[in-house]
C-alpha beads as a LAMMPS data file, in Angstrom:
LAMMPS data file: protein, C-alpha beads

192 atoms
191 bonds

1 atom types
1 bond types

-500.0 500.0 xlo xhi
-500.0 500.0 ylo yhi
-500.0 500.0 zlo zhi

Masses

1 110.0

Atoms # bond

1 1 1 17.446 190.417 376.863
2 1 1 19.852 193.259 376.159
3 1 1 22.279 190.828 374.471
4 1 1 19.522 189.582 372.175
5 1 1 18.721 193.143 371.032
6 1 1 22.408 193.850 370.418
7 1 1 22.786 190.614 368.420
8 1 1 19.665 191.434 366.359
9 1 1 20.935 194.980 365.719
10 1 1 24.289 193.619 364.513
11 1 1 22.607 191.068 362.205
12 1 1 20.205 193.677 360.824
13 1 1 23.038 196.184 360.301
14 1 1 25.196 193.616 358.519
15 1 1 22.301 192.570 356.259
16 1 1 21.539 196.211 355.437
17 1 1 25.173 196.953 354.580
18 1 1 25.440 193.821 352.441
19 1 1 22.303 194.682 350.487
20 1 1 23.525 198.259 349.957
21 1 1 26.614 197.079 348.064
22 1 1 26.298 197.382 344.298
23 1 1 26.089 194.130 342.388
24 1 1 26.067 193.299 338.704
25 1 1 25.332 190.243 336.588
26 1 1 25.756 189.528 332.901
27 1 1 27.734 187.726 330.207
28 1 1 31.424 187.617 329.294
29 1 1 32.414 186.677 325.719
30 1 1 35.945 185.601 324.825
31 1 1 38.236 183.568 322.606
32 1 1 37.395 180.247 324.260
33 1 1 33.708 180.603 325.087
34 1 1 31.376 182.594 327.278
35 1 1 30.632 182.934 330.998
36 1 1 27.808 183.980 333.252
37 1 1 29.291 186.717 335.453
38 1 1 28.344 187.961 338.920
39 1 1 30.181 190.862 340.562
40 1 1 29.775 192.089 344.131
41 1 1 31.322 195.419 345.137
42 1 1 33.102 195.447 348.478
43 1 1 33.548 199.168 348.985
44 1 1 34.568 201.721 346.391
45 1 1 37.840 200.138 345.286
46 1 1 37.341 196.347 345.484
47 1 1 34.978 193.772 344.018
48 1 1 34.680 190.003 343.881
49 1 1 33.764 188.287 340.632
50 1 1 32.407 184.773 340.116
51 1 1 32.113 183.275 336.628
52 1 1 30.617 180.016 335.412
53 1 1 30.994 179.273 331.742
54 1 1 31.365 177.034 328.744
55 1 1 34.903 176.590 327.443
56 1 1 35.232 175.644 323.769
57 1 1 39.057 175.685 323.849
58 1 1 40.465 175.115 320.390
59 1 1 37.293 173.070 319.696
60 1 1 39.183 170.435 317.692
61 1 1 37.208 167.452 319.024
62 1 1 33.941 169.321 319.433
63 1 1 34.154 168.841 323.199
64 1 1 32.688 171.644 325.274
65 1 1 34.178 172.142 328.726
66 1 1 32.883 173.781 331.882
67 1 1 34.915 176.241 333.921
68 1 1 34.296 178.133 337.198
69 1 1 36.432 181.134 338.185
70 1 1 36.592 183.380 341.252
71 1 1 38.575 186.653 341.194
72 1 1 39.217 189.377 343.767
73 1 1 39.719 192.654 341.863
74 1 1 41.130 196.004 342.959
75 1 1 40.167 199.247 341.217
76 1 1 43.434 201.166 340.892
77 1 1 42.237 204.174 338.865
78 1 1 39.024 206.008 338.009
79 1 1 39.934 208.310 335.098
80 1 1 37.486 211.082 334.188
81 1 1 37.631 210.576 330.429
82 1 1 33.993 211.484 329.755
83 1 1 31.457 213.829 331.322
84 1 1 28.799 211.120 331.483
85 1 1 29.266 207.708 333.077
86 1 1 32.314 206.535 335.000
87 1 1 35.465 204.621 334.073
88 1 1 37.457 202.155 336.167
89 1 1 40.781 200.364 335.638
90 1 1 41.032 197.168 337.675
91 1 1 43.177 194.087 338.230
92 1 1 43.198 191.109 340.543
93 1 1 44.183 187.497 341.220
94 1 1 41.925 184.469 341.122
95 1 1 41.482 180.708 340.913
96 1 1 39.776 178.581 338.291
97 1 1 38.809 174.956 337.960
98 1 1 36.890 172.961 335.431
99 1 1 36.645 170.051 333.045
100 1 1 38.035 171.205 329.683
101 1 1 39.698 170.098 326.438
102 1 1 43.438 170.765 326.086
103 1 1 46.468 169.804 323.987
104 1 1 48.291 166.854 325.582
105 1 1 51.666 165.522 324.330
106 1 1 51.876 161.726 323.892
107 1 1 54.927 159.687 322.940
108 1 1 53.961 157.486 320.001
109 1 1 56.868 155.395 318.799
110 1 1 59.901 157.656 318.541
111 1 1 57.844 160.835 318.096
112 1 1 55.946 163.042 320.495
113 1 1 52.594 164.160 319.145
114 1 1 50.017 166.413 320.681
115 1 1 46.383 165.346 320.857
116 1 1 43.422 167.158 322.325
117 1 1 41.966 165.410 325.329
118 1 1 39.498 166.451 327.986
119 1 1 40.259 166.409 331.672
120 1 1 40.287 168.278 334.961
121 1 1 41.876 171.754 335.018
122 1 1 43.100 173.784 337.993
123 1 1 44.715 177.182 337.413
124 1 1 45.734 180.460 338.970
125 1 1 44.567 183.439 337.003
126 1 1 45.027 187.169 336.891
127 1 1 42.686 189.684 335.354
128 1 1 43.384 193.198 334.071
129 1 1 40.551 195.263 332.631
130 1 1 38.832 198.539 331.903
131 1 1 35.189 199.136 332.723
132 1 1 32.633 201.779 331.760
133 1 1 29.493 202.393 333.836
134 1 1 26.703 204.144 331.974
135 1 1 24.413 206.611 333.752
136 1 1 21.702 203.944 333.533
137 1 1 22.276 200.479 335.137
138 1 1 24.571 198.969 332.499
139 1 1 28.304 198.182 332.560
140 1 1 30.622 197.107 329.773
141 1 1 34.213 196.017 330.228
142 1 1 37.168 194.750 328.245
143 1 1 39.704 192.539 330.013
144 1 1 42.388 189.904 329.626
145 1 1 42.520 186.875 331.917
146 1 1 45.251 184.285 331.270
147 1 1 45.230 181.011 333.222
148 1 1 48.404 179.341 334.500
149 1 1 47.835 175.860 335.814
150 1 1 47.633 172.167 335.126
151 1 1 45.482 169.852 333.065
152 1 1 44.953 166.278 334.286
153 1 1 43.407 163.732 331.938
154 1 1 42.740 160.005 331.854
155 1 1 45.289 159.273 329.102
156 1 1 42.618 157.998 326.746
157 1 1 42.039 159.763 323.441
158 1 1 40.759 159.161 319.914
159 1 1 43.164 159.702 317.016
160 1 1 41.535 162.251 314.647
161 1 1 39.893 160.916 311.448
162 1 1 40.029 157.324 312.720
163 1 1 38.138 155.178 315.186
164 1 1 41.358 154.267 316.981
165 1 1 41.251 154.837 320.723
166 1 1 44.638 154.983 322.428
167 1 1 45.023 154.404 326.161
168 1 1 48.024 155.705 328.098
169 1 1 48.604 156.363 331.745
170 1 1 47.074 159.495 333.212
171 1 1 48.860 162.657 332.152
172 1 1 49.433 165.847 334.069
173 1 1 50.649 168.830 332.104
174 1 1 50.499 172.567 331.610
175 1 1 47.051 173.968 330.750
176 1 1 47.885 175.312 327.255
177 1 1 44.439 176.736 326.489
178 1 1 44.850 179.073 329.447
179 1 1 47.148 181.220 327.322
180 1 1 44.149 182.056 325.119
181 1 1 43.165 184.295 328.052
182 1 1 45.585 186.902 326.669
183 1 1 42.947 187.568 323.982
184 1 1 40.631 190.389 325.141
185 1 1 37.133 189.504 326.380
186 1 1 34.046 191.689 326.367
187 1 1 31.571 191.709 329.278
188 1 1 28.123 193.252 329.409
189 1 1 26.489 193.421 332.839
190 1 1 23.343 194.809 334.455
191 1 1 23.929 196.766 337.712
192 1 1 21.497 196.407 340.593

Bonds

1 1 1 2
2 1 2 3
3 1 3 4
4 1 4 5
5 1 5 6
6 1 6 7
7 1 7 8
8 1 8 9
9 1 9 10
10 1 10 11
11 1 11 12
12 1 12 13
13 1 13 14
14 1 14 15
15 1 15 16
16 1 16 17
17 1 17 18
18 1 18 19
19 1 19 20
20 1 20 21
21 1 21 22
22 1 22 23
23 1 23 24
24 1 24 25
25 1 25 26
26 1 26 27
27 1 27 28
28 1 28 29
29 1 29 30
30 1 30 31
31 1 31 32
32 1 32 33
33 1 33 34
34 1 34 35
35 1 35 36
36 1 36 37
37 1 37 38
38 1 38 39
39 1 39 40
40 1 40 41
41 1 41 42
42 1 42 43
43 1 43 44
44 1 44 45
45 1 45 46
46 1 46 47
47 1 47 48
48 1 48 49
49 1 49 50
50 1 50 51
51 1 51 52
52 1 52 53
53 1 53 54
54 1 54 55
55 1 55 56
56 1 56 57
57 1 57 58
58 1 58 59
59 1 59 60
60 1 60 61
61 1 61 62
62 1 62 63
63 1 63 64
64 1 64 65
65 1 65 66
66 1 66 67
67 1 67 68
68 1 68 69
69 1 69 70
70 1 70 71
71 1 71 72
72 1 72 73
73 1 73 74
74 1 74 75
75 1 75 76
76 1 76 77
77 1 77 78
78 1 78 79
79 1 79 80
80 1 80 81
81 1 81 82
82 1 82 83
83 1 83 84
84 1 84 85
85 1 85 86
86 1 86 87
87 1 87 88
88 1 88 89
89 1 89 90
90 1 90 91
91 1 91 92
92 1 92 93
93 1 93 94
94 1 94 95
95 1 95 96
96 1 96 97
97 1 97 98
98 1 98 99
99 1 99 100
100 1 100 101
101 1 101 102
102 1 102 103
103 1 103 104
104 1 104 105
105 1 105 106
106 1 106 107
107 1 107 108
108 1 108 109
109 1 109 110
110 1 110 111
111 1 111 112
112 1 112 113
113 1 113 114
114 1 114 115
115 1 115 116
116 1 116 117
117 1 117 118
118 1 118 119
119 1 119 120
120 1 120 121
121 1 121 122
122 1 122 123
123 1 123 124
124 1 124 125
125 1 125 126
126 1 126 127
127 1 127 128
128 1 128 129
129 1 129 130
130 1 130 131
131 1 131 132
132 1 132 133
133 1 133 134
134 1 134 135
135 1 135 136
136 1 136 137
137 1 137 138
138 1 138 139
139 1 139 140
140 1 140 141
141 1 141 142
142 1 142 143
143 1 143 144
144 1 144 145
145 1 145 146
146 1 146 147
147 1 147 148
148 1 148 149
149 1 149 150
150 1 150 151
151 1 151 152
152 1 152 153
153 1 153 154
154 1 154 155
155 1 155 156
156 1 156 157
157 1 157 158
158 1 158 159
159 1 159 160
160 1 160 161
161 1 161 162
162 1 162 163
163 1 163 164
164 1 164 165
165 1 165 166
166 1 166 167
167 1 167 168
168 1 168 169
169 1 169 170
170 1 170 171
171 1 171 172
172 1 172 173
173 1 173 174
174 1 174 175
175 1 175 176
176 1 176 177
177 1 177 178
178 1 178 179
179 1 179 180
180 1 180 181
181 1 181 182
182 1 182 183
183 1 183 184
184 1 184 185
185 1 185 186
186 1 186 187
187 1 187 188
188 1 188 189
189 1 189 190
190 1 190 191
191 1 191 192
């Protein structure tokens, strides 16, 4: 009986601590699309972030991709730049996967041409950002998040301005659109 009470106390304590951690949810707008964002603080200097979003890429073919990203961020500074609200500088590594459009080089005759084709993407990512927490439950942040990984497609694409469909073997290449992550993104989140 004593073991049951101890186990219940541990479960209740863990649930209470987990619910006491600050969370936030909102939207992230960037060069390639937008994401739904969820952040969960893990103490005062760490937080996990999960994003699920639409990726428009260069949007040459009109194909909209889907991308999921998970990042583990560390707050490395809290400057006191203003008397109201709080600032935070953060950075962290992460992983991303999705089904997106990307530039793929194909050898056509003696020339190599790049065509946009959709396919599976897997990438490592890193995020660096600055965040401002208002005195009311709202956060805004500005960050960069480049992706370094691979794009795998089926080797089938449509030549622009024609109805010609070309079929090659599957291609694996560098995820070029991931470099658009060097463009700053704006996030707006509600804290709870």
